[in-house]
SEMI-417060 format. One record per residue (C-alpha): z, x, y; residue in three letters. Coordinates in steps of 0.1 Angstrom, whole numbers, plus 5000, padded with zeros to 4 digits. Layout:
! SEMI-417060
ZXYALA/...
This chain:
! SEMI-417060
553674825406MET/555775135413LEU/555775435389THR/558775645380ASP/556875965374THR/559676155358HIS/562375995336CYS/564076125305HIS/564175785288ILE/565175925255ASP/568476065270ALA/569875715278TYR/572375555255ASP/570075245253ASN/566475345263PRO/565075005255LEU/567474825278ALA/566575065306VAL/562874995300LEU/563474625301ASP/565374655334ASP/562474875348ALA/559874625338ARG/561874335354ALA/561974545386ALA/558274615385GLY/558574985377VAL/556275165352HIS/558075455335VAL/556675795327ILE/558975915299ALA/558876295300VAL/559776505269THR/561076855265GLU/559176975235ASP/556276855212PRO/558676735185GLY/560576505209LYS/557176385222TYR/556176275187ARG/559576115180LEU/559575915212LEU/555975795208ARG/556875675173THR/560075505186ARG/558375325215LEU/555075245198GLY/552675055221ARG/555474915243ARG/554274795277ASP/555574955309GLY/555975315297VAL/553775615290ASP/555275905270VAL/554476245285ALA/553876555263LEU/556376815275GLY/557477175270PHE/560577225292HIS/560777585304PRO/564277635290LEU/562877535256ARG/559777735261ALA/561878045264GLY/562678015227ALA/559277885216ALA/557378025186SER/553578055185PRO/553677755161HIS/555477545188ASP/552877625214LEU/549977565190ALA/551477225182ARG/551677135219PHE/547977225224LEU/546977025193ARG/548676725207LEU/547076745242LEU/543976535234PRO/546276225226GLN/548576265256ALA/547976055287THR/550576245308TRP/551976605306ILE/555576685314GLY/557876825318GLU/556477175319ILE/556877465343GLY/559177765351LEU/562877795355ASP/564278125368PHE/567677995376SER/570678155359ARG/569977935329ALA/566478065325GLY/566078405341VAL/566478595308ALA/563378415293THR/560978455322ARG/558378645301LYS/558378385274GLN/558278095299GLN/555278245317ARG/553378285284ARG/553777925275VAL/553077795310PHE/549978015313GLU/548677895279ALA/549177535289ILE/547477565323LEU/544577755307ALA/543577455286ASP/540977255306PRO/542376925293GLN/545376975316VAL/543176925347ARG/542276575335THR/545876465329ARG/548676375354PRO/551276655352VAL/554876665363THR/556277015368VAL/559677185369HIS/560077485392SER/563777555398ARG/564277915410GLY/560577985405ALA/558977765432GLU/556578015448ARG/555278145414GLU/554877785400THR/552977675431ILE/550777985429ALA/549977935392ARG/549177565397LEU/546877655426ALA/545077925406GLN/544577685377ALA/543477405401GLN/545977155386VAL/546976895412PRO/550376835397ALA/553576675409ILE/556476905418LEU/559476725404HIS/562776735423TRP/561677025445TYR/564677235457THR/562777545467GLY/562177715501PRO/560677485528LEU/558377775537SER/556477725505ALA/555777355511VAL/552677425531GLU/551277635502ASP/551877345478ALA/550177095501LEU/547177325505VAL/546977355467ALA/546776965465GLY/550276925449LEU/552476625452TRP/556276585455PHE/558276325436SER/561476205453ILE/564476065434ASN/567675865444PRO/569776175445ALA/567376355468MET/567376095495VAL/571176145499ARG/570776525502SER/570576705535LYS/568276965520LYS/565976695507ALA/565976525541ALA/564676845555SER/561976855528LEU/560976495536LEU/560676575573GLN/558076845563ARG/556176635538LEU/553276415549PRO/554076065535PRO/550676065517GLU/551976335494HIS/555076155483VAL/555575995449LEU/558775855432LEU/560875965402GLU/564475915390THR/564976225367ASP/567375985350GLY/569775995335PRO/570476345348PHE/570076255385ALA/572676025400ARG/572375705420SER/575775685437GLY/578475715410SER/576175645379ARG/573075775363SER/569875685380ALA/567575425363VAL/563975345371PRO/564875025390SER/566775245415ASP/563375335430LEU/563675025450LEU/566575175468GLY/564675505472THR/561975305490LEU/564575175515ASP/565575535523HIS/561975645528LEU/561275345550ALA/564175435573ARG/563075805574LEU/559475705581TRP/560675435606GLU/558575155590ILE/559474835571PRO/560274875534THR/557174675525SER/554974925543GLU/556775215526ALA/556075045492ARG/552374995501ASN/552175365511ALA/553675485478VAL/551475255458VAL/548375385476GLU/549575745469ASN/549875655432GLN/546375515432GLN/544975835448ARG/546976065424PHE/545875875393PHE/542375865406GLY/542176245407THR/542676225369HIS/540275945362GLY/543075705355GLN/544075365368SER/547575315381PRO/549975105359ALA/
């Protein structure tokens, strides 16, 4: 089964229909959240539904306005979380004014030893080098979601044991094509970042990962079935580093 490692399932108009479609396509969904409150709400809404794991998140643009209570709440919820995300840093125009607060939250999360035993999906827009350095220092083998940073930093990320998740919008981008040429196939995972990422003229959904595989197969010059097997093996290795079994 394929895994969509980064999907904002709560942002769709009909999340349950999207999950049903994903399950029919053989895609397991990691439902990232943006703060501890949204994590609890989504877990309650989805219950023990098959085919989805809810990730405990603290989006950097929300972390910029976080109170000590918010951070304490995140850390209290860590023991029950099977995934962490989305967390990270955002020094783009939208987040540059809250860099100090973002760093405080990100550092506190990475300092908790439980983070090293969970799969983590990380936001790094405009702060790629610092994000990679902090993950390397904390020895957290995370996924860099929708990486748009300098290609010169990719080698540092690989040395740090980081992974890269690729979405339907990325495979249609010239910059992402350059990234994929730099990436060893064994460090590639899949995501949608739906519904914010696009697949053609509409919002991406988890079942679009099948089309992403087709693009990767052409890039790697192998049959789609082999590309699928390669990604599934990557998932197994990534989950194995956290003591988990793939979906």
